Each structure stands twice: as structure tokens, then as C-alpha cells.
N, C-alpha and C positions, 0 to 999 in steps of 0.2 A: 384116875388121877383126881386129887382133891382140888378145889378152886385155888387154894393157897399154892399148891405145887404147880398148877398151871400158870399162876401169876409169876412165880419165880422163873419158870422156864421161858416165859415171854419177855422177861427183863433182859436187856443187853448185858453181856458180861463186860468186865473191865479188862479183858485180855487184849493184848496187842493184836493188830490185824495187818493186812497188806499195806494199808495207808501208813501205819506206824513204821513198818519195815522200809517203805519208800522214803519217808522223811528221814529215818535213821541213815539210810544209804546216802542221801543227799548231804546230810551233816558230815558224814565220814569223808565224802569226796571233797567237800569244801575245806575241811580241816586239813586234809592231806595237801591240797593245793596251796594252802597257806604255810605249810611246813610245820604245823603244830602236832605234837604228840598227843595221845589221849590224856595223859597226865597233865600236860600244859592246859589243854582245853578244860579239863575237869577243874583245875585250880581257878581258871578265869571265870567259870560259871558257878563256882562254889559247891561242887559235888565231889564225891569220891571217884577215883579212877574206875571202879567197878560200875558205878552208876552211869558214867559217861559211856562205858563199853556197852552196857545194856541199852542205852538210848540208841546208839549207832546200830546195834544188831536188831532193833525193833522189838526187843524183849519187854522192855518197860515203856509205857506210854509217857508222853511228854506233855505237861500242862501248857496252857497258852502262855502263861507268864514265863515259864522256863524256855519255851520255844522263842519267845521274843528276846530273851536274854542271850540265847545262843546266836540268834540272828545278829544282834548287836556285836557280839564278840567276833563273829565270822565276817562281819561287814557286808551283809546281804539283807534284803527285805525278807520278811517272813514268807512271802509268796514263793521265794526261791525254792523252798523245801518241797513245795507241791508241784513244781514244774515237771511235766512229763507224767503226771499221775494218771491221766486219762489214756495214755498210750500204753501199749504192751511193753513191758520193760524186762530185759534179761536180768535175772537176779544177781549174777556174779559178773564182775568186770572182766572184759576180755584181756588177753595179755597186752594188747596194744593200749587199751585204756589204762591199765596199771602202769605201763611204761610212761605214758603221757603225764599221769598224775605224779609219778616219781620224778620225772623231769621237771615239772613245775615246782615241786617241793624243793628239789636240789637247787634249781635256779634261784628261788626266792631266798635260799640260805646263803647265797654268795653275797658277801658284804661289800666287796669292791665294785663300784658302779662301772668302772672301766672294763673289768672282767665280764660283767653282765652284758655290757654293750658289745664286747668282742664276741661273746658266745651268741648273742642275738644276730650279729652280722654273719657269723658262720652258719647259723641255721638258715638264714635268708639265702645265703649263697648256695648251700646244699639243696634247698627247696627249688631254687631257680634252675639248678643243674639237671632237672628231670628231663 
């Protein structure tokens, strides 16, 4: 191997890695919790639907500026996306986690505050009935 080839091999690639996938999964979870579609989020951060999809899948890396913008849109600090990075994480959501995210998304889409409160009281009553 020539010195130039060795230098190229030693350089880090610009490919996405496990951290990028973790950040993407956290973006997706938060977006779903807020009841936003990928298209809505893409519009809010000024990218195409395809780009937003690639961010969430961890296929494309997210610049610091774009990550800050995403955090602003999703109403969380940038550090939110890195929470749990040090712990072993199951790559796919469990059925229960999906159900909880869907419940949060559907709840947030209820416009009538009285209906939200009634649903919240029902959930508290069912949880207390254990």
C-alpha cells in the first residue's frame, strides 16, 4: 500500500454510523409523539420528505445546524437526541412502544380539550383499576 492509500484508509468516512441511527430514531420518536408526519416535519425544517426520511433512518448524517433546527421544531434540547446513546438500545420499537407512541400522537391530535381531559381521566381510572 502506498503512503497515499494508507492516508485515505486512515481517514474517517462520511458514512452514517450507530450514533446517526440513534439520533434518527430519537427524531422519529419525538416527531410521532407530536403527531407530525414526515412531510410536515420536512416542511418545517426546509428539506424534502426524502431527506427527512433519510435523517430518521440514520442513512444521512445531520449537521449541527440542522440538528439544532430539528430540536427547535420538535421542542426539545439538542441533548435529547443523544439520551440513551451509552446504553444498549433495541433497534426496533416493541409493539408496546409503538402503541404508546401512536396513543400519544392520536391524543395530541384531539382538538377538543374536554375530550382530552375525559380520555385522560379514563386512562387514570383504568390504570388505578390494576
